[in-house]
matplotlib code that plots the C-alpha trace (Angstrom):
import matplotlib.pyplot as plt

x = [70.1, 67.0, 63.8, 61.6, 57.9, 55.1, 51.5, 49.0, 46.4, 43.7, 42.1, 41.2, 39.3, 37.3, 37.4, 34.9, 35.1, 32.9, 32.2, 30.7, 27.8, 27.1, 23.7, 23.3, 22.6, 24.6, 24.2, 25.1, 22.0, 23.6, 26.6, 25.6, 27.8, 28.2, 29.7, 31.5, 32.9, 36.3, 37.6, 40.5, 41.2, 41.0, 42.4, 44.3, 45.7, 48.7, 48.3, 46.2, 46.1, 45.5, 44.9, 45.9, 46.3, 43.2, 43.1, 42.8, 45.1, 48.0, 47.8, 50.7, 51.9, 55.2, 55.3, 56.0, 52.9, 50.9, 52.2, 51.1, 47.6, 47.5, 45.3, 47.2, 50.2, 51.2, 54.1, 54.4, 57.7, 57.7, 60.7, 59.6, 56.7, 54.8, 52.3, 49.4, 50.5, 54.1, 57.3, 58.8, 58.0, 60.4, 60.0, 59.9, 59.5, 58.0, 58.4, 62.1, 63.5, 65.1, 68.9, 69.6, 69.7, 66.8, 67.8, 68.4, 65.3, 63.1, 64.6, 63.9, 60.3, 59.9, 61.3, 59.3, 56.0, 53.0, 51.6, 54.1, 52.5, 50.0, 49.2, 50.6, 50.6, 50.7, 51.9, 51.3, 52.4, 55.1, 55.5, 58.5, 60.1, 60.8, 63.9, 62.3, 62.7, 60.4, 57.2, 58.4, 55.8, 56.4, 55.2, 55.4, 55.2, 54.1, 55.1, 53.1, 54.5, 55.9, 57.4, 59.0, 62.7, 64.2, 65.3, 63.2, 63.7, 62.8, 64.5, 63.3, 64.4, 63.1, 63.6, 62.5, 62.2, 61.9, 64.0, 66.8, 66.7, 67.6, 67.6, 67.9, 68.0, 67.8, 68.0, 66.7, 67.2, 65.9, 67.3, 66.0, 67.5, 66.6, 68.0, 69.8, 68.3, 70.0, 68.5, 70.4, 69.8, 71.9, 70.8, 72.4, 71.0, 72.0, 70.1, 70.5, 68.5, 67.5, 66.2, 65.6, 65.6, 64.4, 65.7, 64.8, 65.5, 66.0, 63.9, 62.8, 66.3, 68.3, 67.6, 69.3, 67.8, 69.3, 67.9, 69.2, 69.6, 71.1, 72.0, 73.2, 74.3, 74.1, 75.4, 74.3, 75.4, 74.2, 72.8, 72.6, 73.3, 71.4, 72.4, 70.1, 70.9, 68.6, 70.8, 68.0, 64.2, 64.3, 67.3, 68.6, 71.9, 72.0, 74.6, 73.5, 75.7, 74.4, 76.4, 75.6, 77.8, 76.9, 79.0, 78.0, 80.6, 80.3, 77.3, 76.6, 75.1, 74.6, 72.8, 72.6, 72.6, 71.1, 72.2, 70.4, 71.6, 72.8, 73.5, 72.8, 75.4, 75.3, 77.2, 77.3, 77.7, 79.1, 79.8, 81.1, 81.1, 82.5, 81.2, 81.1, 79.8, 80.0, 77.8, 78.6, 77.2, 77.4, 74.9, 75.1, 71.8, 70.9, 67.3, 66.1, 62.5, 61.9, 58.4, 55.5, 53.6, 56.0, 58.4, 61.9, 65.3, 66.9, 70.5, 72.2, 75.7, 76.5, 79.2, 78.5, 81.0, 79.9, 82.3, 81.6, 84.1, 83.1, 85.1, 83.5, 84.8, 82.7, 83.4, 81.8, 82.1, 81.3, 78.4, 76.1, 72.4, 73.0, 74.2, 77.6, 80.3, 83.1, 86.1, 86.5, 85.8, 86.1, 86.8, 86.2, 87.6, 86.1, 87.1, 84.3, 84.9, 82.8, 83.7, 81.3, 82.1, 79.5, 79.4, 76.0, 74.3, 70.7, 69.1, 65.3, 63.3, 59.6, 57.7, 54.2, 51.7, 48.6, 46.2, 47.0, 49.6, 53.0, 56.0, 58.8, 62.1, 65.4, 68.2, 70.5, 74.1, 75.5, 79.0, 79.6, 82.5, 82.3, 85.4, 85.0, 88.3, 87.0, 89.1, 88.1, 90.4, 89.1, 90.7, 89.7, 90.7, 91.0, 90.6, 92.3, 94.3, 94.9, 93.5, 95.6, 94.1, 92.3, 92.8, 90.1, 90.5, 88.2, 88.8, 85.6, 85.4, 82.2, 81.9, 78.5, 77.5, 73.9, 72.5, 68.9, 66.5, 62.8, 59.9, 56.5, 53.4, 50.6, 47.3, 44.1, 41.5, 38.6, 37.6, 36.6, 39.3, 43.1, 45.9, 49.6, 51.9, 55.6, 58.6, 62.1, 65.0, 68.0, 71.3, 73.3, 76.8, 78.4, 81.6, 82.4, 85.8, 87.1, 90.6, 89.4, 91.5, 89.4, 86.5, 86.2, 87.2, 83.5, 82.7, 85.5, 84.2, 80.6, 80.2, 76.7, 75.2, 71.4, 68.9, 65.4, 62.4, 60.0, 56.6, 54.0, 50.4, 47.6, 44.2, 41.7, 38.0, 35.5, 32.1, 30.4, 31.0, 30.9, 32.3, 35.9, 37.7, 41.4, 43.8, 47.6, 50.1, 53.9, 56.9, 59.8, 63.0, 64.8, 68.6, 70.2, 71.6, 75.3, 75.4, 73.4, 76.0, 79.0, 79.8, 80.2, 78.9, 77.2, 77.5, 74.8, 76.0, 78.6, 76.0, 73.6, 74.5, 73.4, 75.2, 75.2, 75.5, 77.4, 75.4, 72.1, 70.6, 68.0, 64.4, 61.4, 58.0, 54.7, 52.2, 48.5, 46.1, 42.4, 40.9, 37.3, 36.4, 33.1, 32.5, 36.2, 35.5, 35.2, 37.5, 38.3, 41.7, 42.4, 46.1, 48.1, 51.9, 53.9, 57.5, 60.1, 63.4, 62.5, 65.5, 65.1, 66.7, 66.0, 66.8, 68.7, 69.6, 71.1, 74.6, 76.5, 78.1, 80.8, 81.3, 84.1, 81.9, 83.0, 80.2, 80.1, 79.9, 77.3, 73.7, 73.8, 71.3, 72.3, 70.1, 71.1, 70.5, 69.3, 66.8, 64.0, 61.5, 58.4, 55.7, 52.3, 50.5, 46.8, 45.0, 41.7, 41.4, 38.3, 38.9, 36.9, 37.6, 35.2, 35.2, 32.5, 31.3, 32.7, 36.0, 36.6, 37.0, 38.7, 38.8, 40.4, 39.6, 40.6, 40.2, 41.9, 42.5, 45.8, 46.4, 50.0, 51.2, 54.8, 56.6, 60.3, 62.8, 66.5, 68.8, 72.3, 74.1, 74.8, 77.9, 79.8, 78.0, 77.3, 74.3, 72.6, 71.5, 69.8, 71.2, 70.3, 72.1, 69.0, 69.1, 67.5, 66.1, 64.0, 60.5, 57.9, 55.0, 52.3, 49.4, 47.9, 45.1, 45.3, 43.3, 44.7, 42.9, 44.1, 42.4, 43.8, 41.8, 42.6, 40.4, 40.6, 39.9, 39.4, 37.9, 41.3, 42.9, 45.7, 45.0, 44.9, 44.6, 45.5, 44.4, 45.9, 45.6, 46.6, 46.1, 47.8, 46.6, 49.1, 50.5, 53.0, 56.3, 59.5, 60.9, 57.7, 54.4, 54.5, 52.1, 49.7, 50.8, 49.0, 49.7, 47.8, 49.4, 48.3, 49.4, 48.8, 49.8, 49.7, 50.3, 51.3, 52.2, 55.3, 55.9, 54.5, 54.7, 54.0, 53.9, 53.6, 53.2, 53.7, 52.6, 50.7, 49.5, 53.0, 51.7, 54.1, 56.4, 57.6, 57.1, 57.8, 57.3, 58.0, 57.5, 58.9, 57.6, 61.0, 60.5, 62.7, 61.3, 62.4, 61.1, 62.1, 60.8, 62.1, 61.1, 62.3, 60.8, 58.4, 56.5, 57.9, 57.3, 58.6, 58.4, 59.3, 59.4, 59.4, 60.0, 59.5, 61.3, 61.9, 59.8, 57.5, 56.8, 60.3, 60.3, 61.7, 64.8, 64.2, 64.4, 66.7, 66.6, 70.1, 71.6, 72.8, 69.5, 68.8, 72.2, 71.8, 68.8, 71.0, 73.6, 71.1]
y = [151.8, 149.9, 151.6, 149.5, 149.9, 148.8, 147.5, 144.9, 142.2, 139.7, 136.3, 132.6, 129.5, 126.4, 122.6, 119.7, 115.9, 112.8, 110.7, 107.2, 106.7, 103.1, 101.9, 99.6, 96.6, 93.8, 95.4, 99.0, 100.4, 103.6, 105.8, 109.4, 112.3, 114.9, 118.2, 120.0, 123.5, 123.5, 126.7, 127.4, 130.9, 131.6, 133.9, 132.4, 134.2, 135.7, 134.8, 134.2, 130.6, 129.8, 126.1, 125.6, 121.8, 121.3, 124.7, 124.8, 127.8, 125.6, 123.2, 123.7, 126.9, 127.6, 128.5, 132.1, 132.3, 130.8, 133.3, 136.2, 134.9, 134.4, 136.7, 139.8, 139.1, 140.8, 141.4, 144.4, 143.5, 139.7, 139.8, 140.9, 139.9, 142.4, 142.0, 144.5, 147.4, 146.2, 147.3, 143.9, 140.2, 137.6, 134.0, 131.1, 127.4, 125.0, 127.6, 128.5, 131.4, 130.6, 130.7, 132.4, 135.9, 137.5, 136.7, 133.0, 132.8, 134.1, 131.6, 128.8, 129.9, 130.1, 126.6, 124.8, 123.3, 124.7, 121.2, 120.6, 123.2, 122.3, 125.8, 129.4, 131.4, 135.2, 136.7, 140.5, 141.3, 138.8, 137.8, 138.3, 135.0, 136.3, 138.3, 140.7, 144.5, 147.5, 146.7, 143.4, 140.6, 136.9, 134.4, 130.9, 128.1, 124.8, 121.9, 118.7, 115.7, 113.1, 110.0, 108.1, 107.7, 108.4, 111.2, 114.1, 117.4, 119.9, 121.9, 125.3, 127.5, 130.9, 133.7, 137.3, 140.2, 143.7, 146.5, 143.9, 140.1, 137.9, 134.2, 132.0, 128.3, 126.4, 122.8, 121.6, 118.2, 116.4, 113.1, 111.0, 107.7, 106.4, 109.0, 111.2, 114.0, 116.2, 119.1, 121.3, 124.0, 125.7, 128.8, 130.9, 134.0, 136.7, 140.0, 143.7, 146.0, 149.2, 152.4, 155.9, 159.1, 162.6, 164.6, 168.3, 170.5, 174.2, 177.4, 180.5, 181.7, 178.6, 175.0, 171.7, 169.1, 165.7, 163.3, 160.0, 156.2, 153.7, 150.1, 147.6, 144.2, 141.3, 137.8, 135.6, 132.2, 130.7, 127.8, 126.0, 122.6, 121.4, 118.1, 116.8, 113.7, 112.1, 111.2, 109.5, 109.4, 112.8, 114.6, 116.0, 117.6, 119.7, 121.7, 124.3, 126.2, 129.1, 130.8, 133.6, 135.6, 138.6, 140.3, 143.7, 144.9, 147.9, 149.4, 152.8, 156.1, 158.6, 161.8, 165.1, 168.0, 171.5, 174.0, 177.4, 180.3, 183.6, 181.7, 178.2, 175.5, 172.0, 169.0, 165.2, 162.9, 159.6, 157.1, 153.6, 151.0, 147.5, 145.6, 142.1, 140.6, 137.3, 136.1, 132.8, 131.4, 128.3, 127.3, 124.3, 123.3, 120.9, 120.1, 117.9, 117.0, 116.7, 115.2, 114.0, 117.2, 119.1, 120.6, 121.0, 122.7, 124.3, 125.5, 127.3, 128.6, 130.4, 132.3, 134.8, 136.4, 139.1, 140.8, 143.5, 145.2, 148.3, 150.6, 153.7, 156.2, 159.3, 161.8, 165.1, 166.5, 169.9, 170.0, 172.3, 172.6, 169.9, 167.5, 167.1, 165.6, 168.2, 168.3, 166.5, 168.9, 166.6, 163.0, 161.2, 157.7, 155.7, 152.4, 151.3, 147.9, 146.4, 143.3, 141.9, 139.1, 137.9, 135.2, 134.4, 132.0, 131.3, 129.2, 128.5, 126.3, 125.6, 123.9, 122.7, 121.7, 119.5, 122.3, 124.1, 126.3, 127.0, 128.8, 129.9, 131.2, 131.9, 134.3, 135.4, 136.7, 138.6, 139.9, 141.8, 143.7, 145.6, 147.0, 149.7, 151.0, 153.6, 155.9, 158.9, 160.8, 164.0, 165.6, 169.0, 169.8, 173.2, 175.2, 178.6, 178.7, 174.9, 172.8, 170.0, 166.5, 165.8, 162.4, 161.6, 158.2, 157.0, 153.7, 153.2, 150.2, 149.3, 146.8, 145.8, 143.4, 142.4, 140.4, 139.5, 137.4, 136.8, 135.2, 134.3, 132.8, 131.4, 130.0, 128.6, 129.3, 127.8, 126.9, 130.5, 132.5, 132.4, 134.8, 135.4, 137.8, 138.2, 140.6, 140.8, 142.6, 143.6, 145.2, 146.8, 148.1, 149.6, 151.5, 153.1, 154.7, 156.6, 157.8, 160.5, 163.6, 165.8, 165.7, 167.1, 164.9, 164.4, 162.8, 160.1, 158.2, 157.0, 155.1, 153.9, 151.8, 151.3, 148.9, 148.1, 146.5, 145.3, 144.0, 142.1, 141.0, 139.5, 137.8, 136.0, 135.6, 133.6, 135.2, 132.3, 130.1, 133.0, 136.0, 136.3, 139.3, 139.7, 142.3, 142.6, 145.1, 145.0, 147.3, 146.8, 148.6, 148.8, 148.9, 150.5, 148.2, 148.0, 149.7, 152.6, 153.4, 153.0, 156.7, 156.5, 158.9, 157.5, 160.1, 160.6, 164.0, 166.6, 168.3, 165.4, 162.4, 160.1, 160.0, 157.2, 158.1, 156.4, 158.4, 156.8, 155.3, 152.6, 153.6, 152.4, 151.2, 150.7, 148.5, 147.9, 145.8, 145.0, 142.3, 141.3, 138.2, 137.0, 133.5, 133.1, 135.0, 138.7, 140.6, 144.1, 145.0, 148.2, 149.1, 151.9, 152.2, 154.9, 155.3, 157.3, 158.4, 157.1, 155.9, 157.2, 159.3, 163.0, 165.6, 168.7, 171.3, 174.7, 176.3, 174.3, 176.3, 174.3, 174.5, 176.9, 179.3, 178.6, 178.8, 176.5, 177.9, 175.4, 174.7, 171.0, 168.3, 165.7, 162.7, 162.1, 158.9, 160.1, 159.8, 162.0, 162.7, 160.6, 159.2, 157.6, 155.2, 154.3, 151.9, 150.2, 147.3, 145.3, 142.0, 139.2, 136.1, 133.9, 131.0, 130.7, 128.1, 125.1, 126.8, 127.6, 131.2, 132.3, 136.0, 137.9, 141.6, 144.0, 147.7, 149.8, 153.3, 154.5, 157.8, 159.0, 161.7, 162.8, 165.1, 165.7, 168.5, 168.5, 171.5, 170.1, 167.4, 164.9, 163.5, 166.8, 169.4, 171.5, 173.9, 175.2, 178.6, 179.9, 182.2, 185.2, 183.8, 182.7, 179.5, 176.5, 173.3, 170.4, 170.2, 167.4, 168.0, 166.8, 164.4, 162.3, 159.8, 157.3, 154.3, 150.9, 148.5, 145.0, 142.1, 138.7, 136.4, 132.8, 131.2, 127.5, 126.7, 123.0, 120.2, 118.4, 121.5, 121.8, 125.3, 128.5, 132.2, 134.9, 138.5, 140.7, 144.4, 146.9, 150.6, 152.8, 156.3, 159.2, 159.4, 161.5, 159.8, 161.2, 162.3, 164.1, 163.2, 159.8, 159.9, 157.1, 153.7, 150.9, 147.7, 145.1, 141.7, 138.7, 135.1, 131.8, 128.4, 124.8, 121.8, 118.6, 115.6, 116.7, 119.7, 123.2, 125.9, 129.5, 132.8, 136.0, 139.6, 142.3, 146.0, 145.7, 149.3, 150.6, 152.5, 151.3, 154.3, 156.2, 159.9, 161.9, 165.7, 168.0, 171.8, 173.5, 176.7, 178.3, 178.0, 174.9, 172.1, 168.5, 166.1, 162.5, 160.3, 156.7, 154.2, 150.7, 149.3, 146.9, 146.0, 142.7, 139.1, 135.9, 132.4, 129.5, 125.7, 123.6, 119.9, 117.8, 114.5, 111.6, 110.4, 113.3, 111.9, 112.3, 113.7, 117.2, 118.0, 120.1, 123.8, 125.3, 128.9, 130.2, 132.1, 134.9, 135.4, 138.7, 140.0, 138.9, 141.1, 144.1, 143.3, 144.0]
z = [103.7, 104.7, 106.0, 108.3, 108.3, 110.5, 110.1, 111.6, 110.7, 112.1, 111.4, 112.1, 110.8, 111.7, 112.0, 112.1, 112.6, 112.7, 115.7, 115.8, 118.2, 119.1, 120.3, 123.3, 121.1, 119.5, 116.1, 115.4, 113.8, 112.4, 112.4, 113.0, 111.9, 114.6, 113.5, 116.3, 115.8, 117.3, 119.0, 116.7, 118.0, 121.7, 124.4, 127.3, 130.3, 128.5, 124.8, 121.8, 120.5, 116.9, 116.2, 112.5, 112.4, 110.2, 108.6, 104.8, 104.9, 106.1, 103.2, 100.8, 102.5, 104.2, 107.8, 106.9, 104.7, 107.5, 110.0, 107.7, 107.8, 111.6, 113.7, 114.9, 112.6, 109.4, 107.0, 104.7, 103.1, 103.0, 105.3, 108.7, 110.9, 113.0, 115.9, 116.0, 118.1, 118.4, 116.9, 116.6, 116.9, 118.4, 117.0, 119.5, 118.5, 121.0, 123.7, 123.1, 121.2, 117.9, 118.1, 114.7, 113.2, 111.4, 107.8, 108.3, 110.5, 107.6, 105.3, 107.8, 108.1, 104.3, 103.9, 106.6, 105.5, 107.3, 107.6, 110.4, 112.6, 115.3, 116.6, 116.7, 120.0, 119.8, 123.1, 122.8, 126.3, 127.4, 131.0, 133.3, 132.3, 128.8, 127.9, 125.6, 125.4, 125.0, 123.2, 121.6, 121.3, 120.9, 118.2, 119.5, 116.9, 118.3, 116.1, 115.6, 117.6, 115.2, 116.7, 113.8, 113.2, 109.8, 107.5, 106.2, 104.7, 102.0, 99.2, 98.1, 95.2, 94.4, 91.9, 92.5, 90.2, 91.6, 90.0, 89.8, 89.7, 92.7, 93.6, 96.6, 97.5, 100.8, 102.0, 105.4, 106.9, 110.0, 111.2, 114.1, 115.3, 118.8, 121.3, 118.7, 116.7, 114.2, 112.2, 109.8, 107.2, 104.6, 102.7, 99.9, 98.2, 95.8, 95.4, 94.8, 97.0, 95.1, 96.5, 95.3, 97.4, 97.3, 100.3, 100.8, 103.7, 104.5, 105.0, 103.2, 102.7, 101.9, 100.9, 100.0, 97.7, 96.9, 94.4, 93.3, 93.7, 96.0, 94.9, 97.5, 96.2, 98.7, 98.7, 101.7, 102.9, 106.2, 108.1, 111.4, 112.9, 116.0, 117.7, 120.5, 122.5, 125.1, 128.1, 130.1, 130.0, 131.9, 130.5, 127.2, 126.1, 123.0, 121.0, 118.5, 116.0, 113.8, 111.1, 108.7, 106.3, 104.2, 101.5, 100.0, 97.6, 95.3, 97.0, 95.4, 96.4, 93.6, 94.6, 92.7, 95.1, 94.6, 97.2, 97.2, 99.4, 98.0, 94.8, 93.5, 93.5, 92.1, 93.2, 92.9, 95.9, 94.7, 97.5, 97.1, 99.9, 100.4, 103.5, 104.8, 108.0, 109.9, 112.7, 114.5, 117.8, 119.8, 122.5, 124.9, 126.5, 129.3, 130.2, 133.1, 133.6, 137.4, 137.5, 135.4, 135.6, 133.3, 135.9, 134.5, 134.8, 131.8, 131.6, 128.7, 128.0, 124.8, 122.9, 120.2, 117.8, 115.3, 112.9, 110.4, 108.1, 106.1, 103.9, 102.2, 99.7, 99.7, 96.9, 96.2, 92.7, 91.3, 88.8, 86.9, 86.0, 83.3, 85.9, 84.4, 86.7, 87.0, 89.2, 92.6, 95.5, 98.6, 99.5, 102.8, 103.2, 106.1, 107.7, 110.0, 111.6, 114.4, 116.4, 119.1, 121.6, 124.0, 126.8, 128.2, 130.5, 131.6, 134.3, 134.3, 136.6, 136.2, 139.0, 138.2, 141.0, 140.7, 141.5, 138.2, 139.9, 138.2, 139.6, 137.3, 138.5, 136.8, 136.0, 133.2, 132.8, 129.7, 129.3, 126.0, 124.5, 121.3, 119.6, 117.0, 115.6, 113.1, 110.9, 108.9, 106.4, 104.8, 101.7, 100.4, 96.8, 95.0, 98.2, 98.5, 100.6, 100.5, 103.3, 104.8, 105.0, 108.2, 110.0, 112.5, 114.2, 116.9, 118.7, 120.7, 123.1, 124.8, 127.7, 129.1, 131.9, 132.7, 135.6, 135.7, 137.8, 137.5, 139.3, 137.7, 139.4, 137.2, 138.6, 137.0, 139.6, 137.7, 134.2, 133.8, 135.6, 135.4, 136.2, 136.0, 137.9, 138.1, 138.0, 136.5, 138.2, 136.1, 136.9, 134.0, 134.1, 131.0, 130.1, 126.8, 126.1, 123.1, 122.2, 119.9, 120.8, 118.6, 121.0, 124.5, 127.5, 128.6, 125.3, 125.6, 128.6, 129.3, 132.5, 133.4, 136.1, 136.5, 138.0, 136.7, 138.4, 135.7, 137.0, 135.1, 135.6, 133.5, 133.9, 131.7, 132.5, 130.4, 131.1, 129.3, 126.3, 123.9, 125.8, 127.1, 128.5, 129.5, 130.7, 130.8, 132.1, 131.8, 132.2, 129.8, 128.8, 125.5, 125.4, 122.3, 119.7, 119.5, 116.1, 117.6, 120.2, 117.8, 117.1, 113.4, 110.7, 107.6, 104.9, 102.3, 101.0, 102.0, 104.3, 105.0, 107.1, 109.9, 113.3, 115.9, 119.5, 122.4, 124.9, 124.1, 127.2, 127.7, 127.3, 129.3, 128.1, 130.0, 128.2, 128.9, 126.9, 127.3, 125.0, 124.5, 122.4, 121.2, 119.9, 119.3, 116.0, 116.8, 119.0, 120.2, 121.5, 123.3, 123.8, 125.5, 125.5, 127.2, 126.1, 128.1, 126.7, 123.2, 121.2, 117.7, 114.9, 114.9, 112.2, 113.4, 110.8, 110.6, 110.9, 113.6, 116.5, 118.2, 122.0, 121.5, 119.6, 116.0, 113.5, 110.5, 107.0, 105.6, 106.4, 107.4, 108.2, 110.8, 111.5, 115.1, 117.1, 120.6, 123.4, 122.2, 125.0, 125.6, 123.4, 123.8, 121.5, 121.9, 119.6, 119.2, 116.8, 115.7, 113.9, 112.3, 110.2, 108.3, 106.0, 103.3, 100.8, 102.7, 103.2, 99.6, 100.6, 103.8, 104.4, 107.2, 107.9, 110.6, 111.0, 113.7, 114.8, 116.4, 118.2, 118.7, 121.0, 120.5, 123.0, 122.3, 121.6, 120.6, 120.5, 120.9, 119.0, 121.8, 120.1, 119.7, 121.8, 118.8, 118.9, 115.7, 114.5, 111.4, 108.8, 111.0, 114.0, 115.9, 117.9, 116.2, 117.8, 116.5, 118.2, 117.8, 120.2, 117.8, 117.9, 115.1, 114.6, 111.8, 110.5, 109.6, 107.4, 106.3, 104.6, 103.6, 101.3, 100.3, 97.6, 97.0, 93.3, 93.4, 95.6, 96.1, 97.6, 95.1, 93.6, 95.6, 94.9, 97.4, 97.5, 100.2, 100.8, 103.5, 104.0, 106.7, 107.1, 107.6, 111.1, 113.1, 113.9, 115.4, 112.0, 111.0, 109.3, 107.6, 104.7, 104.0, 102.6, 101.0, 99.0, 97.0, 96.8, 94.7, 94.7, 92.8, 94.3, 93.0, 95.3, 93.4, 95.5, 97.5, 95.2, 95.8, 93.1, 94.0, 92.2, 94.3, 93.0, 95.6, 95.6, 92.3, 92.4, 93.3, 96.3, 99.1, 99.0, 102.1, 102.3, 105.4, 105.7, 108.6, 109.1, 112.1, 113.8, 113.2, 109.4, 108.8, 106.8, 106.0, 103.4, 102.7, 99.9, 99.8, 97.1, 97.8, 94.6, 96.5, 93.3, 92.3, 91.5, 93.2, 91.8, 94.2, 94.1, 97.2, 97.4, 100.6, 100.7, 103.1, 106.0, 106.8, 110.3, 111.6, 115.1, 115.2, 117.1, 120.2, 119.4, 122.1, 123.4, 123.3, 126.2, 123.8, 122.0, 123.9, 122.7, 119.1, 118.6, 119.4, 116.7, 113.9]

ax = plt.figure().add_subplot(projection="3d")
ax.plot(x, y, z, "-o")
ax.set_aspect("equal")
plt.show()
């Protein structure tokens, strides 16, 4: 029930310090102040580095707030972070991927003071050593080094008001004593996610329209515990446990349907859902430093258990033009559980040489089993002649094994030129089996084996002190998430539903990026991505014709998860950031243009083999072979109101022009966000108002050459207000526990 969006942004800031200059005499005659402009935003061989240690933006902010104001990063919903030109951003801390799910990670970032951050690295095209998929980028947060023993932490409470009220609270603690380090966090939240929908589809002879609301209550409880012990001066052993629980009871879908054909019919779709999920993982890490240059061996073993239990009661009632609820026409009861177990291991070795040459080599192993024992019971009422209840079980079991190895070589040839090259080789074997006797035999067993060779290369060249150019190329693949291959049907109305697909195969992505930077302040990024066998959701509508030739009586719309042809994305982005009036005003601005080329067709439902025809019996297929060019504009502004740096005002704005996506033409989006912040000793008070103009509403429209059209309007009530209080306590110089990359991290991203 959640619609993800994408956008991008750009920025940076400056720093100065004083230096004493002693004369060659017994008495110092004067102390001269020398102002040096530090290079706070620069491009290295494979990443952008944003040094924020002395930035006024960091003061009083959370880490999440700071990330939103980092060059190339943005957030349109205050929940997810995006990298310019990327679909997703993976969070690393001190070079290791965070071992937690998305919701708890956001709360961690929102409860961590930005003053703890030394620098932020944005890796737009990750190297072969990273287990990332498709066009994912990496955000690496480098913490300040703090050596003291003791106890520190913070508490954060917030209340948010959108259409409904919600609240959350979290406590984070860090403890360091000699060789032992412990960090922990606990978070609890309660909110109701509200959405409204307008869904239209059809042609000149028939049409369906559904209008209504969705409410999704959520209660969340989660946290983590990391224990790190220094065995010797060169070795560490760590154990990490992450846990997250979500309960969503009494989720409601209420849609009023108008069906026009030879006559006009009215119905109500009233769906009720109870769902709960649990995500637990354990990771054991051993790290051995092999020399003083930074060479090290890193070993991980992990276990991940994910459980989701979902029960839905989907009812269709008769109605009239007055929208009265009349008799019950149909009821579909669904039981949709999913259980995932994963065992993973990684081995990484980094060898550093004195001549600025680094060799990285390693491998990974993943063994995953998903168990999806779904049940569907359909009851038809008041039918003449009577229709017997239909029981449609489907026990789908999916086993997957992945082996991977990589080699990366990195060399700094001079102060001006550096390069990096590598490759990853992966072997994947998967088997999906179903006991659904209502489907043909070929749809009950999916056996796949494939190998992938994924090269990578990048270089960085500093023409002089003010001009820098870099280039990167990588090949990646995207495996489908486990929920995408679980063959369940999520019903919106009697004739409108989404369908997952166990036949979805991995897609491939080829990324190229050229960057020019001037004075570490102005930069131009040119990006090209080619996607093959794109994994997406495609609308297919008409009268279904089963493989045995039986034609359906209703005009239906199925949103099908599938591999939908190829796609190209090309973008050019110009960015600048400046501070004015002695850093009282820091403004970030970027403008970019993106060109999309879609090339996909779908004529057959890949889960049933059904084909579609129109009311005249002509074959129907969905075609998207369109191009679009769109503009993206974003600006973030921080205004300091006082000399002591205790009052701040924020003004943020973004605009995304209309663009062609797989579902159709996505109309333009924009949002104006305002904030007010007060820092008082160890307390921070913040008020944020989002989508002030109420313009962040999704509209998608598609017209096919065969006369079919499809329209979606989704309002997630983004206009809202959040008030938060954060208190830091204890010894703020406590050394942080090592943040460990978990062996199952690559699998976790596919459970969401």
